[in-house]
C-alpha positions as a printed NumPy array, in Angstrom:
array([[ 67.348, -45.408,  78.399],
       [ 69.71 , -43.11 ,  76.551],
       [ 68.745, -41.82 ,  73.024],
       [ 71.063, -40.28 ,  70.698],
       [ 70.58 , -36.72 ,  69.167],
       [ 69.028, -37.873,  66.274],
       [ 66.321, -39.773,  67.801],
       [ 64.355, -36.96 ,  69.493],
       [ 63.631, -34.88 ,  65.965],
       [ 62.23 , -38.184,  64.92 ],
       [ 59.841, -38.886,  67.539],
       [ 58.898, -35.23 ,  67.041],
       [ 58.099, -35.828,  63.553],
       [ 55.827, -39.072,  64.804],
       [ 53.955, -37.393,  67.339],
       [ 53.267, -34.687,  64.699],
       [ 51.745, -37.494,  62.376],
       [ 49.843, -38.751,  65.581],
       [ 48.114, -35.324,  66.   ],
       [ 46.901, -35.754,  62.276],
       [ 44.687, -38.597,  63.436],
       [ 42.858, -36.508,  66.411],
       [ 39.726, -36.566,  65.225],
       [ 39.919, -40.081,  63.44 ],
       [ 40.789, -42.749,  65.524],
       [ 38.459, -43.261,  68.462],
       [ 38.128, -45.789,  70.381],
       [ 41.792, -46.374,  69.142],
       [ 44.486, -44.557,  70.102],
       [ 46.088, -41.682,  67.968],
       [ 49.605, -42.908,  66.826],
       [ 52.026, -41.956,  64.411],
       [ 55.215, -43.984,  62.723],
       [ 58.442, -42.661,  60.763],
       [ 60.57 , -45.333,  59.321],
       [ 64.265, -44.09 ,  59.024],
       [ 67.248, -45.548,  57.216],
       [ 70.806, -45.3  ,  59.367],
       [ 71.978, -42.518,  56.931],
       [ 68.829, -40.395,  57.963],
       [ 66.595, -40.777,  55.118],
       [ 62.971, -41.168,  56.024],
       [ 61.565, -44.05 ,  54.329],
       [ 58.01 , -44.067,  55.457],
       [ 55.73 , -42.312,  57.575],
       [ 52.037, -42.912,  58.804],
       [ 49.286, -42.404,  61.487],
       [ 46.524, -44.801,  62.559],
       [ 43.115, -44.658,  60.428],
       [ 39.778, -45.273,  61.387],
       [ 38.887, -48.137,  63.759],
       [ 39.299, -51.347,  61.939],
       [ 41.649, -49.825,  59.341],
       [ 45.488, -49.72 ,  59.163],
       [ 47.403, -48.789,  62.355],
       [ 50.316, -46.262,  61.902],
       [ 53.322, -49.057,  61.583],
       [ 51.193, -50.512,  58.78 ],
       [ 50.533, -46.871,  57.045],
       [ 54.461, -46.043,  57.387],
       [ 55.275, -49.763,  55.821],
       [ 52.799, -49.138,  53.021],
       [ 54.478, -45.649,  52.516],
       [ 57.866, -47.066,  52.109],
       [ 56.514, -49.931,  49.893],
       [ 54.92 , -47.193,  47.419],
       [ 58.201, -45.191,  47.182],
       [ 60.121, -48.521,  46.782],
       [ 62.355, -47.927,  49.713],
       [ 63.608, -51.107,  51.568],
       [ 63.157, -50.773,  54.97 ],
       [ 65.716, -53.656,  56.287],
       [ 67.769, -52.716,  59.05 ],
       [ 66.01 , -49.241,  59.421],
       [ 64.65 , -47.844,  62.587],
       [ 60.838, -47.267,  63.372],
       [ 59.759, -44.603,  65.798],
       [ 56.26 , -44.994,  67.275],
       [ 54.508, -43.035,  69.633],
       [ 52.742, -45.987,  71.069],
       [ 53.858, -49.63 ,  71.71 ],
       [ 53.196, -51.744,  68.548],
       [ 49.908, -53.984,  69.312],
       [ 50.74 , -57.644,  69.753],
       [ 46.815, -59.142,  69.437],
       [ 44.656, -59.573,  66.63 ],
       [ 41.799, -57.526,  66.752],
       [ 40.195, -55.865,  63.646],
       [ 43.631, -55.566,  62.688],
       [ 46.901, -57.923,  62.896],
       [ 49.621, -57.393,  65.447],
       [ 51.736, -54.66 ,  64.484],
       [ 54.712, -55.85 ,  65.995],
       [ 54.521, -59.028,  63.716],
       [ 54.278, -56.607,  60.82 ],
       [ 57.641, -54.706,  61.745],
       [ 59.419, -57.926,  62.387],
       [ 58.582, -59.283,  59.069],
       [ 59.55 , -56.359,  57.421],
       [ 63.248, -56.741,  59.062],
       [ 63.292, -53.539,  60.995],
       [ 66.487, -53.548,  63.207],
       [ 65.432, -50.9  ,  65.778],
       [ 62.066, -49.405,  67.156],
       [ 61.894, -46.676,  69.294],
       [ 58.844, -46.508,  71.369],
       [ 57.551, -43.055,  73.123],
       [ 55.442, -45.034,  75.767],
       [ 53.783, -48.563,  76.459],
       [ 50.511, -49.38 ,  75.435],
       [ 48.088, -49.389,  78.683],
       [ 45.738, -51.909,  77.068],
       [ 45.998, -55.133,  79.064],
       [ 46.085, -57.234,  75.988],
       [ 48.865, -55.574,  74.822],
       [ 51.167, -53.794,  77.414],
       [ 54.658, -55.097,  77.131],
       [ 53.515, -57.947,  75.128],
       [ 54.519, -56.122,  71.816],
       [ 57.841, -54.916,  73.104],
       [ 58.602, -58.466,  74.304],
       [ 57.916, -60.13 ,  70.829],
       [ 59.84 , -57.609,  69.145],
       [ 62.99 , -58.185,  71.234],
       [ 62.387, -61.86 ,  71.012],
       [ 62.737, -61.801,  67.404],
       [ 66.079, -59.802,  67.643],
       [ 64.805, -56.403,  67.284],
       [ 66.375, -53.65 ,  69.48 ],
       [ 63.64 , -51.99 ,  71.127],
       [ 64.365, -48.533,  73.217],
       [ 61.461, -47.218,  75.394],
       [ 60.612, -43.925,  76.96 ],
       [ 61.353, -41.281,  74.364],
       [ 58.766, -38.352,  74.562],
       [ 56.324, -40.468,  76.555],
       [ 54.672, -37.71 ,  78.208],
       [ 53.685, -35.804,  75.345],
       [ 52.493, -39.301,  73.614],
       [ 50.608, -39.94 ,  76.744],
       [ 49.178, -36.452,  76.688],
       [ 47.744, -37.102,  73.185],
       [ 45.382, -40.173,  74.201],
       [ 45.035, -39.175,  77.736],
       [ 41.662, -40.54 ,  77.627],
       [ 42.693, -43.867,  75.942],
       [ 45.161, -44.262,  78.84 ],
       [ 42.356, -43.437,  81.539],
       [ 39.903, -45.861,  79.826],
       [ 42.417, -48.779,  80.064],
       [ 43.507, -48.096,  83.429],
       [ 40.474, -46.976,  85.092],
       [ 37.843, -48.127,  83.148],
       [ 35.956, -44.794,  82.733],
       [ 36.728, -41.927,  79.903],
       [ 38.513, -38.545,  80.713],
       [ 35.645, -36.052,  81.52 ],
       [ 36.498, -32.402,  80.007],
       [ 34.069, -29.552,  81.081],
       [ 33.682, -26.948,  78.617],
       [ 32.659, -23.437,  79.899],
       [ 32.618, -20.052,  78.503],
       [ 32.059, -16.955,  80.646],
       [ 32.949, -13.458,  81.279],
       [ 35.991, -12.312,  83.339],
       [ 33.782, -12.489,  86.496],
       [ 32.868, -15.761,  85.744],
       [ 29.282, -15.497,  84.428],
       [ 28.075, -17.709,  81.685],
       [ 24.734, -15.821,  80.986],
       [ 22.778, -12.709,  82.021],
       [ 20.181, -13.46 ,  84.338],
       [ 17.554, -13.848,  81.211],
       [ 19.401, -16.61 ,  79.984],
       [ 21.187, -14.67 ,  77.467],
       [ 24.472, -15.973,  76.534],
       [ 25.104, -15.532,  72.91 ],
       [ 28.06 , -14.4  ,  72.441],
       [ 30.07 , -13.864,  75.546],
       [ 32.968, -15.286,  73.935],
       [ 34.455, -14.621,  70.376],
       [ 34.229, -16.432,  67.142],
       [ 37.84 , -17.462,  67.519],
       [ 37.024, -18.861,  70.693],
       [ 33.995, -20.804,  69.627],
       [ 35.792, -22.072,  66.602],
       [ 38.49 , -23.635,  69.011],
       [ 35.567, -24.963,  71.162],
       [ 34.423, -26.815,  68.03 ],
       [ 38.152, -28.252,  67.679],
       [ 37.781, -29.795,  71.343],
       [ 34.278, -31.275,  70.53 ],
       [ 35.597, -32.954,  67.486],
       [ 38.6  , -34.681,  69.353],
       [ 36.08 , -36.205,  71.963],
       [ 34.402, -39.278,  71.535],
       [ 31.323, -37.893,  73.018],
       [ 29.313, -34.596,  74.036],
       [ 27.555, -34.783,  77.28 ],
       [ 24.731, -32.296,  78.176],
       [ 21.78 , -32.247,  80.115],
       [ 18.197, -31.842,  79.69 ],
       [ 17.946, -28.053,  81.018],
       [ 20.035, -27.304,  78.072],
       [ 18.194, -29.153,  75.595],
       [ 14.75 , -27.763,  76.595],
       [ 16.13 , -24.038,  77.218],
       [ 18.74 , -23.813,  73.977],
       [ 17.547, -26.5  ,  71.739],
       [ 21.158, -26.87 ,  70.719],
       [ 22.602, -28.952,  67.949],
       [ 25.834, -29.508,  69.772],
       [ 27.751, -30.952,  66.832],
       [ 30.916, -30.054,  65.073],
       [ 30.223, -27.419,  62.245],
       [ 33.078, -24.799,  62.501],
       [ 35.803, -27.061,  61.538],
       [ 36.095, -30.079,  59.216],
       [ 35.759, -33.491,  60.592],
       [ 35.646, -36.93 ,  59.4  ],
       [ 32.968, -37.952,  61.957],
       [ 30.409, -36.486,  64.455],
       [ 31.018, -37.42 ,  68.442],
       [ 28.117, -39.22 ,  69.734],
       [ 25.674, -36.944,  71.781],
       [ 25.037, -38.299,  75.591],
       [ 22.306, -36.61 ,  77.205],
       [ 21.295, -36.659,  81.06 ],
       [ 17.214, -36.753,  81.225],
       [ 16.061, -38.1  ,  84.196],
       [ 12.325, -38.413,  83.197],
       [ 12.864, -38.672,  79.446],
       [ 11.634, -35.137,  78.586],
       [ 13.873, -34.916,  75.286],
       [ 11.641, -33.238,  72.637],
       [ 11.236, -35.557,  69.676],
       [ 11.617, -32.176,  67.805],
       [ 14.786, -31.385,  69.161],
       [ 17.643, -30.411,  66.705],
       [ 19.978, -32.856,  68.509],
       [ 18.35 , -35.599,  66.207],
       [ 20.502, -35.34 ,  63.383],
       [ 21.17 , -38.052,  60.439],
       [ 24.197, -40.299,  60.917],
       [ 24.631, -39.196,  64.478],
       [ 24.282, -41.401,  67.701],
       [ 22.316, -39.916,  70.372],
       [ 22.273, -41.957,  74.012],
       [ 19.985, -40.997,  76.745],
       [ 20.582, -41.799,  80.214],
       [ 17.541, -41.82 ,  82.217],
       [ 16.288, -42.365,  85.821],
       [ 12.76 , -43.24 ,  85.27 ],
       [ 11.773, -45.462,  82.354],
       [  8.517, -44.362,  80.624],
       [  7.831, -46.704,  78.155],
       [  5.724, -44.669,  75.666],
       [  8.516, -42.052,  75.643],
       [ 11.265, -44.364,  75.218],
       [  9.485, -46.088,  72.295],
       [  9.296, -42.573,  70.537],
       [ 12.73 , -41.496,  71.256],
       [ 13.949, -45.09 ,  70.218],
       [ 11.914, -44.436,  66.985],
       [ 13.952, -41.317,  66.387],
       [ 17.05 , -43.265,  66.442],
       [ 18.133, -42.54 ,  70.343],
       [ 19.412, -45.151,  72.584],
       [ 18.023, -45.03 ,  75.941],
       [ 19.829, -46.36 ,  79.068],
       [ 18.049, -46.304,  82.521],
       [ 20.504, -45.812,  85.522],
       [ 18.816, -44.554,  88.342],
       [ 20.569, -43.274,  91.644],
       [ 18.725, -43.627,  94.986],
       [ 17.655, -39.828,  94.588],
       [ 16.   , -40.703,  91.649],
       [ 18.304, -38.835,  89.239],
       [ 21.123, -40.454,  86.556],
       [ 23.752, -42.125,  88.492],
       [ 26.317, -40.103,  87.201],
       [ 29.188, -42.408,  88.071],
       [ 27.369, -45.627,  86.577],
       [ 26.651, -43.641,  83.486],
       [ 30.538, -42.979,  82.874],
       [ 31.497, -46.551,  83.707],
       [ 29.066, -47.314,  80.973],
       [ 30.294, -44.982,  78.63 ],
       [ 33.894, -46.605,  79.384],
       [ 32.139, -50.081,  78.531],
       [ 31.067, -48.519,  75.207],
       [ 34.787, -47.491,  74.597],
       [ 34.389, -43.774,  75.079],
       [ 37.867, -42.422,  75.613],
       [ 37.148, -38.487,  76.054],
       [ 33.87 , -37.038,  77.272],
       [ 33.351, -33.189,  76.306],
       [ 30.712, -31.693,  78.825],
       [ 28.595, -28.8  ,  77.519],
       [ 25.911, -28.517,  80.258],
       [ 24.673, -25.853,  82.459],
       [ 25.261, -25.024,  86.025],
       [ 23.498, -27.59 ,  87.706],
       [ 24.695, -30.79 ,  85.867],
       [ 28.173, -29.192,  85.812],
       [ 27.847, -29.019,  89.842],
       [ 26.612, -32.424,  90.086],
       [ 29.635, -33.878,  88.055],
       [ 32.274, -31.516,  90.004],
       [ 30.482, -32.332,  93.538],
       [ 30.948, -36.132,  92.65 ],
       [ 34.544, -35.67 ,  91.661],
       [ 33.887, -37.041,  88.01 ],
       [ 35.808, -34.289,  86.271],
       [ 39.266, -34.675,  85.183],
       [ 39.757, -31.058,  83.451],
       [ 38.093, -27.664,  82.736],
       [ 38.329, -25.979,  79.591],
       [ 37.224, -22.525,  80.317],
       [ 37.039, -19.478,  77.779],
       [ 36.971, -16.131,  79.744],
       [ 36.213, -13.25 ,  77.791],
       [ 37.508, -10.02 ,  78.674],
       [ 34.166,  -8.448,  80.016],
       [ 32.421,  -8.036,  83.263],
       [ 28.609,  -9.149,  83.342],
       [ 28.08 ,  -8.444,  87.081],
       [ 25.13 , -10.744,  88.284],
       [ 24.258, -13.351,  85.917],
       [ 24.353, -17.189,  85.859],
       [ 27.469, -18.654,  87.254],
       [ 29.585, -21.742,  86.032],
       [ 28.294, -24.449,  88.779],
       [ 26.186, -24.698,  91.542],
       [ 28.666, -26.206,  93.954],
       [ 26.825, -24.627,  96.763],
       [ 28.301, -22.431,  99.501],
       [ 31.037, -23.762, 101.374],
       [ 31.995, -23.074, 105.   ],
       [ 35.698, -23.544, 104.687],
       [ 38.26 , -22.769, 102.085],
       [ 39.659, -26.16 , 102.665],
       [ 36.549, -27.555, 100.933],
       [ 37.126, -25.881,  97.593],
       [ 37.806, -27.765,  94.441],
       [ 41.654, -27.913,  93.997],
       [ 42.796, -27.084,  90.27 ],
       [ 45.949, -27.192,  88.559],
       [ 46.599, -24.696,  85.52 ],
       [ 48.071, -27.038,  82.778],
       [ 47.724, -24.623,  80.042],
       [ 46.97 , -20.76 ,  79.595],
       [ 46.522, -19.556,  75.858],
       [ 45.115, -16.578,  74.238],
       [ 42.328, -17.432,  71.671],
       [ 41.534, -14.075,  70.   ],
       [ 40.748, -11.618,  72.835],
       [ 39.833, -14.468,  75.27 ],
       [ 41.569, -16.619,  77.587],
       [ 41.681, -20.463,  77.003],
       [ 42.54 , -22.057,  80.323],
       [ 42.877, -25.83 ,  80.823],
       [ 42.887, -26.568,  84.488],
       [ 43.026, -29.919,  85.946],
       [ 41.185, -31.37 ,  89.093],
       [ 43.247, -32.192,  92.306],
       [ 42.661, -36.12 ,  93.25 ]])
């Protein structure tokens, strides 16, 4: 598909709008839309709102209407294929058709089986020119968890680790506050905020009593907290129990009295044992996918980290490395000793950025 020199800047603006909904739209994808007249005037723009509220295309049409701009014959730049099904909102492709758009430029097809290709087909059947594929990789990257859930049934799993340059996450006595800097910690909160769920283990809960919520940056919602707790040992006094926050506890052994007490605190308890008497991690991720979780942000200790990595359940490492050496301490994972280098987990550096004095490394697991 060929695009004009004018198309890319407008789709870039639409992607910027989509990023404004980064913390907002779950479980829906982050989408931006901009409507442009033939002479280059921007008539309306918008991004997807909270689930159940208006999508990007409708927001852009409303914006144009508020400004008394006529969109007939204009072009809409949309970062994801306009939806074609009736969900909590109406089909966006119909809204564009009824508004009289002449052309729609789409970054990437919607992977949702209820939509994929159908929105584009409906637009074309109505006589609208549709061009697909402009900055598609960028649009998919913005919704990497949504794409994985729609195509594989499980969320994108991002494991966050803060460590010294020699790979230690804490001293031998457990002290870890603070290895990395305040800018790195704030950046970590931004990654928490974009996730649908934060995942941790009972070891972290018992040792650190963390809140694991978003505090350092403004956010319109708190991600669900997911705890791996085989024996239902989560204390009723744990700080993770906060008002207006969902807590899901996955266990391997159902203790009715403990379950009842935890549920009285507002937790939702799910029992998914594996043959070893631990939580079945693969089944847990499948369950999270069914619960419409797109991105899981793991903040756990080396044991749970190691289990997830050994079972090939991690998609990406979000690692902050501080410019200091600790020596003997607590490592990132307990993968266990290898006998051959060929057994090592293969990674690809996706992005390396300096955050304050620290390095932030996004590395993706090879499949």
